[in-house]
DSSP file (Angstrom, degrees, kcal/mol; ACC not computed):
  #  RESIDUE AA STRUCTURE BP1 BP2  ACC     N-H-->O    O-->H-N    N-H-->O    O-->H-N    TCO  KAPPA ALPHA  PHI   PSI    X-CA   Y-CA   Z-CA
    1    1 A M     >        0   0    0      0, 0.0     4,-2.1     0, 0.0     5,-0.1   0.000 360.0 360.0 360.0 -42.8  -10.3  -37.0   -3.8
    2    2 A K  H  >  +     0   0    0      1,-0.2     4,-2.5     2,-0.2     5,-0.2   0.957 360.0  47.8 -64.9 -50.8  -11.2  -33.7   -5.5
    3    3 A I  H  > S+     0   0    0      1,-0.2     4,-2.1     2,-0.2    -1,-0.2   0.815 109.1  52.2 -70.2 -28.5  -11.7  -32.0   -2.0
    4    4 A S  H  > S+     0   0    0      2,-0.2     4,-2.6     3,-0.2    -1,-0.2   0.912 108.9  51.3 -69.0 -43.7   -8.4  -33.3   -0.6
    5    5 A V  H  X S+     0   0    0     -4,-2.1     4,-2.3     2,-0.2    -2,-0.2   0.930 111.7  48.1 -58.0 -46.5   -6.5  -31.9   -3.7
    6    6 A I  H  X S+     0   0    0     -4,-2.5     4,-2.5     1,-0.2     5,-0.2   0.930 109.6  50.6 -64.3 -40.0   -8.1  -28.5   -3.1
    7    7 A C  H  X S+     0   0    0     -4,-2.1     4,-2.8     1,-0.2    -2,-0.2   0.897 111.3  50.5 -64.1 -39.4   -7.3  -28.5    0.6
    8    8 A L  H  X S+     0   0    0     -4,-2.6     4,-2.2     2,-0.2    -1,-0.2   0.921 109.1  49.0 -56.0 -45.7   -3.7  -29.3   -0.3
    9    9 A I  H  X S+     0   0    0     -4,-2.3     4,-1.6     2,-0.2    -2,-0.2   0.869 114.3  47.1 -64.5 -41.6   -3.5  -26.5   -2.8
   10   10 A I  H >X S+     0   0    0     -4,-2.5     4,-2.4     1,-0.2     3,-0.6   0.972 110.3  52.6 -70.6 -47.1   -4.9  -24.1   -0.2
   11   11 A A  H 3< S+     0   0    0     -4,-2.8    -2,-0.2     1,-0.2    -1,-0.2   0.922 111.4  47.5 -48.9 -45.2   -2.5  -25.4    2.5
   12   12 A L  H 3< S+     0   0    0     -4,-2.2     4,-0.3     1,-0.2    -1,-0.2   0.828 116.2  42.3 -68.1 -33.0    0.3  -24.8    0.2
   13   13 A L  H XX S+     0   0    0     -4,-1.6     4,-1.3    -3,-0.6     3,-0.5   0.747  94.1  76.7 -85.7 -24.2   -0.8  -21.3   -0.8
   14   14 A V  H >X S+     0   0    0     -4,-2.4     4,-1.8     1,-0.2     3,-0.7   0.909  93.8  51.9 -62.4 -44.8   -1.8  -19.9    2.6
   15   15 A P  H 34 S+     0   0    0      0, 0.0    -1,-0.2     0, 0.0    -2,-0.1   0.813 102.5  60.6 -68.5 -18.9    1.9  -19.3    3.8
   16   16 A C  H <4 S+     0   0    0     -3,-0.5    -2,-0.2    -4,-0.3    -3,-0.1   0.886 112.0  38.4 -63.9 -37.2    2.7  -17.4    0.6
   17   17 A F  H << S+     0   0    0     -4,-1.3    -1,-0.2    -3,-0.7    -3,-0.1   0.765  95.0  98.9 -90.4 -22.6    0.0  -14.9    1.6
   18   18 A A     <  +     0   0    0     -4,-1.8     2,-0.3    -5,-0.2     0, 0.0  -0.389  49.9 160.5 -61.9 127.1    0.8  -14.9    5.4
   19   19 A K        -     0   0    0     -2,-0.1     3,-0.1     0, 0.0    -2,-0.0  -0.938  47.0 -86.9-144.2 164.9    3.0  -11.9    6.5
   20   20 A A  S    S-     0   0    0     -2,-0.3     2,-0.1     1,-0.2     0, 0.0  -0.311  73.8 -69.5 -64.8 158.8    3.8  -10.0    9.6
   21   21 A D        -     0   0    0      1,-0.2    -1,-0.2    -2,-0.0     0, 0.0  -0.320  50.6-174.5 -52.3 118.6    1.3   -7.3   10.3
   22   22 A T        +     0   0    0     -3,-0.1     2,-0.3    -2,-0.1    -1,-0.2  -0.013  28.5 144.9-115.9  27.8    1.9   -4.8    7.6
   23   23 A S        -     0   0    0      1,-0.1    -2,-0.0     2,-0.0     0, 0.0  -0.525  54.9-112.8 -64.7 129.4   -0.6   -2.1    9.0
   24   24 A S        -     0   0    0     -2,-0.3    29,-0.3     1,-0.1     3,-0.1  -0.196  24.3-164.4 -56.8 155.4    0.7    1.4    8.5
   25   25 A I        -     0   0    0     27,-2.7    46,-2.8     1,-0.3    47,-0.3   0.575  62.0  -8.7-120.7 -14.2    1.6    3.3   11.6
   26   26 A G  E     -AB  52  70A   0     26,-1.0    26,-2.5    44,-0.3     2,-0.3  -0.961  57.1-119.7-171.7-177.9    1.7    6.9   10.3
   27   27 A T  E     -AB  51  69A   0     42,-2.1    42,-2.1    -2,-0.3     2,-0.6  -0.980  26.3-116.1-143.9 144.4    1.7    9.3    7.4
   28   28 A I  E     - B   0  68A   0     22,-2.4    21,-3.7    -2,-0.3    40,-0.2  -0.807  30.7-177.4 -86.6 125.8    4.1   11.9    6.1
   29   29 A K  E     -     0   0A   0     38,-2.5     2,-0.3    -2,-0.6    39,-0.2   0.784  60.5  -1.0 -96.7 -36.8    2.3   15.1    6.5
   30   30 A N  E     - B   0  67A   0     37,-1.3    37,-2.3    17,-0.1     2,-0.3  -0.992  56.4-164.7-155.9 157.2    4.8   17.6    4.9
   31   31 A T  E     - B   0  66A   0     -2,-0.3     2,-0.3    35,-0.2    35,-0.2  -0.974   4.2-172.1-136.9 146.4    8.2   17.6    3.2
   32   32 A K  E     - B   0  65A   0     33,-2.5    33,-2.3    -2,-0.3     2,-0.2  -0.935  63.4 -24.4-137.2 120.2   10.6   20.3    2.4
   33   33 A G  S    S-     0   0    0     -2,-0.3     2,-0.7    31,-0.2    30,-0.1  -0.531 118.6  -2.8  80.5-147.8   13.8   19.5    0.2
   34   34 A E        +     0   0    0     28,-0.4    27,-3.1    -2,-0.2     2,-0.5  -0.732  67.6 169.1 -94.5 111.9   15.1   15.9    0.1
   35   35 A V  E     -F   60   0B   0     -2,-0.7    11,-2.9    11,-0.2     2,-0.3  -0.989  10.2-171.1-122.3 125.2   13.3   13.5    2.3
   36   36 A T  E     -FG  59  45B   0     23,-3.9    23,-2.4    -2,-0.5     2,-0.5  -0.896  15.4-160.4-121.2 146.4   13.9    9.7    2.0
   37   37 A V  E     -FG  58  44B   0      7,-2.7     7,-1.4    -2,-0.3     2,-0.6  -0.993  11.4-158.7-119.3 129.5   12.2    6.7    3.5
   38   38 A V  E     +FG  57  43B   0     19,-3.0    19,-2.4    -2,-0.5     2,-0.4  -0.934  17.0 174.5-108.2 121.2   14.3    3.6    3.4
   39   39 A R  E >  S- G   0  42B   0      3,-1.4     3,-1.7    -2,-0.6    17,-0.1  -0.994  70.3  -7.7-129.7 121.1   12.1    0.4    3.6
   40   40 A N  T 3  S-     0   0    0     -2,-0.4    -1,-0.1     1,-0.3    16,-0.1   0.918 129.4 -58.6  55.5  44.6   13.6   -3.1    3.3
   41   41 A A  T 3  S+     0   0    0      1,-0.2    -1,-0.3    -3,-0.1    -3,-0.0   0.511 114.2 118.2  67.1   6.2   16.9   -1.5    2.3
   42   42 A A  E <   -G   39   0B   0     -3,-1.7    -3,-1.4     2,-0.0    -1,-0.2  -0.898  55.6-147.3-110.1 101.0   15.3    0.2   -0.6
   43   43 A P  E     +G   38   0B   0      0, 0.0    -5,-0.2     0, 0.0    -7,-0.0  -0.390  23.3 167.7 -62.5 142.5   15.5    4.1   -0.5
   44   44 A A  E     -G   37   0B   0     -7,-1.4    -7,-2.7    -2,-0.1    -2,-0.0  -0.961  39.4 -98.0-151.9 138.1   12.6    6.2   -2.0
   45   45 A P  E     -G   36   0B   0      0, 0.0     2,-0.3     0, 0.0    -9,-0.2  -0.295  39.0-125.8 -58.6 146.2   11.7    9.8   -1.9
   46   46 A A        -     0   0    0    -11,-2.9     2,-0.4     4,-0.0   -11,-0.2  -0.604  27.8-172.6 -91.7 149.9    9.0   10.6    0.6
   47   47 A H    >   -     0   0    0     -2,-0.3     3,-2.2   -17,-0.0   -19,-0.3  -0.960  37.8 -81.0-137.6 154.5    5.9   12.5   -0.5
   48   48 A I  T 3  S+     0   0    0     -2,-0.4   -19,-0.2     1,-0.3   -18,-0.1  -0.373 119.7  23.2 -49.5 125.0    2.9   14.1    1.4
   49   49 A G  T 3  S+     0   0    0    -21,-3.7    -1,-0.3     1,-0.3   -20,-0.1   0.284  83.4 144.5 103.1 -13.2    0.6   11.3    2.2
   50   50 A D    <   -     0   0    0     -3,-2.2   -22,-2.4   -22,-0.2    -1,-0.3  -0.395  48.2-127.2 -61.7 133.7    3.1    8.4    2.1
   51   51 A R  E     -A   27   0A   0    -24,-0.2     2,-0.3    -2,-0.1   -24,-0.3  -0.659  20.2-146.0 -84.3 141.5    2.3    5.7    4.8
   52   52 A L  E     -A   26   0A   0    -26,-2.5   -27,-2.7    -2,-0.3   -26,-1.0  -0.766  12.6-164.8-109.6 158.7    5.0    4.7    7.1
   53   53 A Y    >   -     0   0    0     -2,-0.3     3,-1.9   -29,-0.3    33,-0.2  -0.917  37.2 -73.0-141.1 156.4    5.6    1.2    8.7
   54   54 A P  T 3  S+     0   0    0      0, 0.0    33,-0.2     0, 0.0     3,-0.1  -0.267 119.0  24.1 -57.7 137.0    7.6   -0.4   11.6
   55   55 A E  T 3  S+     0   0    0     31,-3.6   -15,-0.2     1,-0.3    32,-0.1   0.450  86.1 144.9  81.5   1.7   11.4   -0.4   10.8
   56   56 A D    <   -     0   0    0     -3,-1.9    30,-2.9    30,-0.3     2,-0.4  -0.482  40.9-143.6 -63.0 143.7   11.1    2.4    8.2
   57   57 A I  E     -FH  38  85B   0    -19,-2.4   -19,-3.0    28,-0.2     2,-0.4  -0.972  11.1-159.9-107.1 127.1   14.2    4.7    8.2
   58   58 A L  E     -FH  37  84B   0     26,-1.9    26,-2.3    -2,-0.4     2,-0.4  -0.880  11.2-179.6-104.5 138.8   13.5    8.3    7.6
   59   59 A Q  E     -FH  36  83B   0    -23,-2.4   -23,-3.9    -2,-0.4     2,-0.4  -0.999   9.7-161.6-137.3 138.0   16.3   10.6    6.3
   60   60 A T  E     -F   35   0B   0     22,-2.8    22,-0.5    -2,-0.4   -25,-0.2  -0.937  14.9-139.6-114.4 140.9   16.4   14.5    5.5
   61   61 A G    >   -     0   0    0    -27,-3.1     3,-1.8    -2,-0.4    20,-1.5  -0.105  44.3 -57.1 -83.1-175.7   18.9   16.1    3.5
   62   62 A T  T 3  S+     0   0    0      1,-0.3   -28,-0.4    18,-0.2    -1,-0.2  -0.405 129.4   9.3 -62.0 141.5   20.6   19.5    4.0
   63   63 A N  T 3  S+     0   0    0      1,-0.2    -1,-0.3    -3,-0.1     2,-0.2   0.570 110.4 123.3  66.2   8.3   18.1   22.3    4.2
   64   64 A S    <   +     0   0    0     -3,-1.8     2,-0.3   -30,-0.1   -31,-0.2  -0.535  33.5 170.9-106.3 158.4   15.4   19.5    4.4
   65   65 A S  E     -B   32   0A   0    -33,-2.3   -33,-2.5    -2,-0.2     2,-0.3  -0.981   9.3-164.6-161.7 158.6   12.5   18.7    7.0
   66   66 A T  E     -BC  31  78A   0     12,-2.0    12,-2.5    -2,-0.3     2,-0.4  -0.978  11.3-143.9-145.4 159.7    9.6   16.6    7.3
   67   67 A G  E     -BC  30  77A   0    -37,-2.3   -38,-2.5    -2,-0.3   -37,-1.3  -0.990  17.2-172.2-128.2 134.3    6.5   16.2    9.5
   68   68 A I  E     -BC  28  76A   0      8,-2.5     8,-2.0    -2,-0.4     2,-0.4  -0.929   8.8-164.7-123.5 144.7    5.0   12.8   10.5
   69   69 A I  E     -BC  27  75A   0    -42,-2.1   -42,-2.1    -2,-0.3     6,-0.2  -0.994  16.3-149.8-126.4 130.6    1.8   12.1   12.3
   70   70 A F  E >   -B   26   0A   0      4,-3.0     3,-2.1    -2,-0.4   -44,-0.3  -0.360  31.4 -97.3 -94.2 174.3    1.4    8.7   13.8
   71   71 A E  T 3  S+     0   0    0    -46,-2.8   -45,-0.1     1,-0.3    -1,-0.1   0.766 124.7  52.1 -65.2 -25.5   -1.8    6.7   14.2
   72   72 A D  T 3  S-     0   0    0    -47,-0.3    43,-3.1     2,-0.1    -1,-0.3   0.225 124.6-103.9 -94.0  10.9   -2.1    7.7   17.9
   73   73 A N    <   +     0   0    0     -3,-2.1     2,-0.3     1,-0.3    -2,-0.1   0.637  69.1 153.4  71.0  18.3   -1.8   11.4   16.8
   74   74 A T        -     0   0    0     40,-0.1    -4,-3.0    37,-0.0     2,-0.4  -0.622  33.7-145.3 -67.8 139.8    1.8   11.7   18.0
   75   75 A M  E     -CD  69 112A   0     37,-2.2    37,-2.2    -2,-0.3     2,-0.4  -0.907  17.4-177.1-110.9 142.8    3.6   14.3   15.9
   76   76 A L  E     -CD  68 111A   0     -8,-2.0    -8,-2.5    -2,-0.4     2,-0.5  -0.988   4.3-168.5-137.1 121.1    7.2   14.1   15.0
   77   77 A S  E     -CD  67 110A   0     33,-2.4    33,-2.4    -2,-0.4     2,-0.4  -0.951   7.6-157.5-111.8 125.6    9.1   16.9   13.1
   78   78 A L  E     -CD  66 109A   0    -12,-2.5   -12,-2.0    -2,-0.5    31,-0.2  -0.919   5.5-152.2-113.7 136.5   12.6   16.2   11.6
   79   79 A G    >   -     0   0    0     29,-1.6     3,-0.5    -2,-0.4   -19,-0.1  -0.010  42.2 -52.6 -88.3-168.5   15.1   18.9   10.8
   80   80 A P  T 3  S+     0   0    0      0, 0.0    28,-0.4     0, 0.0    -1,-0.2  -0.244 119.1  13.9 -69.6 153.9   17.9   19.1    8.3
   81   81 A D  T 3  S+     0   0    0    -20,-1.5     2,-0.3     1,-0.2   -20,-0.2   0.852  93.4 150.1  49.2  47.1   20.5   16.2    8.1
   82   82 A T    <   -     0   0    0     -3,-0.5   -22,-2.8   -22,-0.5     2,-0.3  -0.870  29.1-174.0-114.7 143.7   18.4   13.9   10.3
   83   83 A E  E     +HI  59 106B   0     23,-2.4    22,-2.6    -2,-0.3    23,-1.0  -0.983  10.6 168.6-131.6 122.4   18.1   10.0   10.4
   84   84 A I  E     -HI  58 104B   0    -26,-2.3   -26,-1.9    -2,-0.3     2,-0.4  -0.948  21.8-147.3-128.5 155.0   15.7    8.0   12.5
   85   85 A I  E     -HI  57 103B   0     18,-2.1    18,-2.5    -2,-0.3     2,-1.6  -0.986  13.7-140.5-113.5 133.3   14.6    4.5   12.6
   86   86 A I  E     + I   0 102B   0    -30,-2.9   -31,-3.6    -2,-0.4   -30,-0.3  -0.676  32.2 171.6 -81.8  79.8   11.1    3.5   13.6
   87   87 A S  E     -     0   0B   0     -2,-1.6     2,-0.3    14,-0.9    -1,-0.2   0.804  59.0  -1.1 -66.7 -32.4   12.1    0.6   15.6
   88   88 A N  E     + I   0 101B   0     13,-1.4    13,-2.6    -3,-0.2     2,-0.3  -0.981  57.6 169.4-153.4 141.1    8.9   -0.4   17.2
   89   89 A Y  E     + I   0 100B   0     -2,-0.3     2,-0.4    11,-0.2    11,-0.2  -0.817   3.5 168.2-157.2 119.9    5.4    1.0   17.1
   90   90 A V  E     + I   0  99B   0      9,-3.0     9,-2.6    -2,-0.3     2,-0.3  -0.996   1.8 171.8-133.9 123.4    2.2   -0.8   18.5
   91   91 A F  E     + I   0  98B   0     -2,-0.4     7,-0.2     7,-0.2     3,-0.1  -0.782  22.8 138.2-133.5  87.1   -1.1    1.2   18.9
   92   92 A A  E >>> + I   0  97B   0      5,-3.1     3,-2.0    -2,-0.3     5,-1.8  -0.564  15.6 169.0-126.8  70.2   -3.8   -1.2   19.9
   93   93 A P  G >45S+     0   0    0      0, 0.0     3,-1.0     0, 0.0    -1,-0.1   0.802  74.5  64.3 -50.5 -37.0   -5.9    0.5   22.5
   94   94 A E  G 345S+     0   0    0      1,-0.3    -2,-0.0    -3,-0.1    -3,-0.0   0.752 111.9  36.9 -69.5 -22.1   -8.7   -2.1   22.4
   95   95 A K  G <45S-     0   0    0     -3,-2.0    -1,-0.3     2,-0.2     3,-0.1   0.417 115.2-114.2-106.6   1.7   -6.1   -4.7   23.7
   96   96 A G  T <<5 +     0   0    0     -3,-1.0     2,-0.5    -4,-0.7    -2,-0.1   0.755  68.4 143.6  80.3  23.3   -4.4   -2.3   26.0
   97   97 A L  E   < +I   92   0B   0     -5,-1.8    -5,-3.1     2,-0.0     2,-0.3  -0.866  16.4 164.2-110.2 124.8   -0.9   -2.5   23.8
   98   98 A F  E     +I   91   0B   0     -2,-0.5     2,-0.2    -7,-0.2    -7,-0.2  -0.999   2.1 149.0-134.8 136.6    1.1    0.5   23.4
   99   99 A S  E     +I   90   0B   0     -9,-2.6    -9,-3.0    -2,-0.3     2,-0.4  -0.833  11.7 174.1-166.0 137.7    4.7    0.9   22.3
  100  100 A M  E     +Ij  89 124B   0     23,-2.3    25,-3.0    -2,-0.2     2,-0.5  -0.901   4.4 173.5-147.2 114.0    6.8    3.4   20.5
  101  101 A I  E     -Ij  88 125B   0    -13,-2.6   -13,-1.4    -2,-0.4   -14,-0.9  -0.950   4.9-178.3-124.6 115.6   10.5    3.2   20.0
  102  102 A I  E     -Ij  86 126B   0     23,-2.7    25,-2.7    -2,-0.5     2,-0.7  -0.931  13.3-154.6-112.8 123.9   12.3    5.7   17.8
  103  103 A Q  E     -Ij  85 127B   0    -18,-2.5   -18,-2.1    -2,-0.5     2,-0.7  -0.864   8.3-158.2 -97.2 111.6   16.0    5.4   17.3
  104  104 A M  E     +I   84   0B   0     23,-3.9   -20,-0.2    -2,-0.7     3,-0.1  -0.826  14.5 177.0 -98.7 122.9   17.7    8.8   16.4
  105  105 A I  E     -     0   0B   0    -22,-2.6     2,-0.3    -2,-0.7    -1,-0.2   0.893  66.0 -25.7 -84.4 -49.5   21.0    8.3   14.6
  106  106 A K  E    S+I   83   0B   0    -23,-1.0   -23,-2.4     2,-0.1    -1,-0.3  -0.985  93.3  43.1-163.8 157.2   21.6   12.0   14.0
  107  107 A G  E    S- E   0 144A   0     37,-2.6    37,-3.4    -2,-0.3     2,-0.3  -0.729  76.9 -48.3 111.3-158.8   19.9   15.5   13.6
  108  108 A T  E     + E   0 143A   0    -28,-0.4   -29,-1.6    -2,-0.3     2,-0.3  -0.873  47.3 174.6-117.5 149.8   17.2   17.4   15.1
  109  109 A A  E     -DE  78 142A   0     33,-1.7    33,-2.1    -2,-0.3     2,-0.5  -0.940  21.0-150.3-160.4 146.6   13.6   16.5   16.0
  110  110 A S  E     -DE  77 141A   0    -33,-2.4   -33,-2.4    -2,-0.3     2,-0.4  -0.947  18.6-160.9-114.3 128.7   10.7   17.9   17.7
  111  111 A Y  E     -DE  76 140A   0     29,-2.7    29,-1.8    -2,-0.5     2,-0.4  -0.917  12.5-176.7-117.1 135.2    8.3   15.5   19.5
  112  112 A L  E     -DE  75 139A   0    -37,-2.2   -37,-2.2    -2,-0.4    27,-0.3  -0.986  33.2-119.9-129.2 111.1    4.5   16.1   20.5
  113  113 A S        -     0   0    0     25,-3.9     2,-0.1    -2,-0.4    25,-0.1  -0.184  28.3-170.5 -57.5 144.4    2.9   13.1   22.5
  114  114 A G     >  -     0   0    0    -40,-0.1     4,-1.4   -39,-0.0   -41,-0.2  -0.167  54.0 -56.6-100.1-152.8   -0.2   11.4   21.2
  115  115 A I  H >> S+     0   0    0    -43,-3.1     4,-2.9     1,-0.2     3,-0.5   0.941 134.3  53.8 -55.6 -52.1   -2.4    8.9   22.8
  116  116 A I  H 3> S+     0   0    0      1,-0.3     4,-2.8     2,-0.2     7,-0.3   0.909 110.6  44.9 -52.0 -52.4    0.5    6.4   23.5
  117  117 A G  H 34 S+     0   0    0      1,-0.2    -1,-0.3     2,-0.2    -2,-0.2   0.768 118.8  45.5 -70.7 -27.2    2.7    9.1   25.4
  118  118 A Q  H << S+     0   0    0     -4,-1.4    -1,-0.2    -3,-0.5    -2,-0.2   0.813 123.5  29.4 -87.4 -32.8   -0.4   10.3   27.3
  119  119 A Q  H  < S+     0   0    0     -4,-2.9    -2,-0.2     1,-0.2    -3,-0.2   0.723 137.7  20.7 -94.4 -26.8   -1.9    6.8   28.4
  120  120 A S    ><  +     0   0    0     -4,-2.8     3,-1.0    -5,-0.5    -1,-0.2  -0.599  66.1 166.3-149.8  75.9    1.2    4.8   28.6
  121  121 A P  G >  S+     0   0    0      0, 0.0     3,-1.5     0, 0.0    14,-0.5   0.840  77.3  61.7 -66.1 -35.0    4.3    7.1   29.0
  122  122 A E  G 3  S+     0   0    0      1,-0.3    -5,-0.1    12,-0.1    14,-0.1   0.716  93.8  65.4 -54.9 -27.5    6.5    4.2   30.0
  123  123 A A  G <  S+     0   0    0     -3,-1.0   -23,-2.3    -7,-0.3     2,-0.4   0.542  87.4  83.4 -88.1  -4.5    5.8    2.6   26.6
  124  124 A V  E <   +j  100   0B   0     -3,-1.5    11,-1.1    11,-0.2     2,-0.4  -0.851  53.2 175.7 -98.9 128.6    7.6    5.5   24.6
  125  125 A E  E     -jK 101 134B   0    -25,-3.0   -23,-2.7    -2,-0.4     2,-0.6  -0.987  19.4-165.2-139.2 137.7   11.3    5.5   24.1
  126  126 A F  E     -jK 102 133B   0      7,-2.0     7,-2.9    -2,-0.4     2,-0.5  -0.921  18.4-161.0-107.5  95.8   13.5    7.9   22.2
  127  127 A Q  E     +jK 103 132B   0    -25,-2.7   -23,-3.9    -2,-0.6     5,-0.2  -0.695  13.1 175.6 -97.7 127.0   16.8    6.2   21.8
  128  128 A T        -     0   0    0      3,-2.5   -23,-0.1    -2,-0.5   -22,-0.1  -0.603  48.3 -99.3-108.7 173.0   20.0    8.5   20.9
  129  129 A P  S    S+     0   0    0      0, 0.0     3,-0.1     0, 0.0   -24,-0.1   0.819 122.6  34.6 -67.0 -32.7   23.6    7.4   20.7
  130  130 A D  S    S-     0   0    0      1,-0.2     2,-0.3     0, 0.0    -3,-0.0   0.692 128.1  -5.4-102.0 -23.2   24.3    8.7   24.1
  131  131 A A        -     0   0    0     -5,-0.1    -3,-2.5     2,-0.0     2,-0.5  -0.987  60.1-115.7-163.9 162.9   21.0    8.1   26.1
  132  132 A T  E     -K  127   0B   0     -2,-0.3     2,-0.6    -5,-0.2    -5,-0.2  -0.949  27.8-140.7-113.6 133.9   17.5    7.0   25.8
  133  133 A I  E     -K  126   0B   0     -7,-2.9    -7,-2.0    -2,-0.5     2,-0.5  -0.822   9.6-153.2 -94.0 119.0   14.8    9.6   26.5
  134  134 A G  E     -K  125   0B   0     -2,-0.6     2,-0.6    -9,-0.2    -9,-0.2  -0.792  21.2-124.1 -86.3 127.4   11.9    8.3   28.4
  135  135 A I        +     0   0    0    -11,-1.1   -11,-0.2    -2,-0.5   -12,-0.1  -0.629  52.0 143.7 -83.9 118.8    8.8   10.2   27.7
  136  136 A R        +     0   0    0     -2,-0.6    -1,-0.2     3,-0.1     2,-0.1   0.484  66.0  47.3-128.6 -23.8    7.1   11.7   30.8
  137  137 A G  S    S-     0   0    0    -16,-0.1     3,-0.1     2,-0.1   -25,-0.0  -0.358  88.8-107.8-107.2-165.0    5.9   15.0   29.3
  138  138 A T  S    S+     0   0    0      1,-0.2   -25,-3.9    -2,-0.1     2,-0.3   0.581  90.1  20.7 -99.7 -16.1    4.1   15.9   26.2
  139  139 A Q  E     +E  112   0A   0    -27,-0.3     2,-0.3     2,-0.0   -27,-0.2  -0.999  54.9 162.2-154.9 151.0    6.8   17.5   24.2
  140  140 A F  E     -E  111   0A   0    -29,-1.8   -29,-2.7    -2,-0.3     2,-0.4  -0.986  24.8-136.3-160.4 162.1   10.5   17.8   23.8
  141  141 A L  E     -E  110   0A   0     -2,-0.3     2,-0.4   -31,-0.2   -31,-0.2  -0.961  23.2-170.9-120.5 149.0   13.1   18.8   21.3
  142  142 A V  E     -E  109   0A   0    -33,-2.1   -33,-1.7    -2,-0.4     2,-0.5  -0.990  12.5-165.3-144.2 139.4   16.4   16.9   20.7
  143  143 A K  E     -E  108   0A   0     -2,-0.4     2,-0.6   -35,-0.2   -35,-0.2  -0.978   4.7-171.1-126.3 123.5   19.7   17.4   18.8
  144  144 A V  E     -E  107   0A   0    -37,-3.4   -37,-2.6    -2,-0.5     2,-0.4  -0.959   5.7-168.6-108.5 114.0   22.0   14.5   18.1
  145  145 A E              0   0    0     -2,-0.6    -2,-0.0   -39,-0.2   -39,-0.0  -0.825 360.0 360.0-106.8 147.5   25.5   15.5   16.6
  146  146 A I              0   0    0     -2,-0.4    -1,-0.1   -17,-0.0   -40,-0.0   0.295 360.0 360.0-107.5 360.0   27.8   12.8   15.2
């Protein structure tokens, strides 16, 4: 009886702790001015060393910028008045799984490929309001005006 009660309690508690994979996907390396990370609809100021997660939204203010390095060593720099959404990021080389999808709403960005772009360039998409950039090279600059 005691064992079955313990098993029942564990069975009820396990779903409370189960979540989607919340492994961080990158880090804020530098900031200048007003830089915000919006996570789960809650905006917060970005600081050097802050970890980033899938579905994070990054916003820079006027005269602001930030630099990000992803787990695969991809580097992304955002200029003033920029907004991006990290729609999808998977870096699991041991399983052969790679994906990076960034939605750019507005602003300017500089991209330098990491391992995902080098080993699986078809797995990288940079979406803008007018087009999707498929990554075939190692770097590019983009400006989206609204």
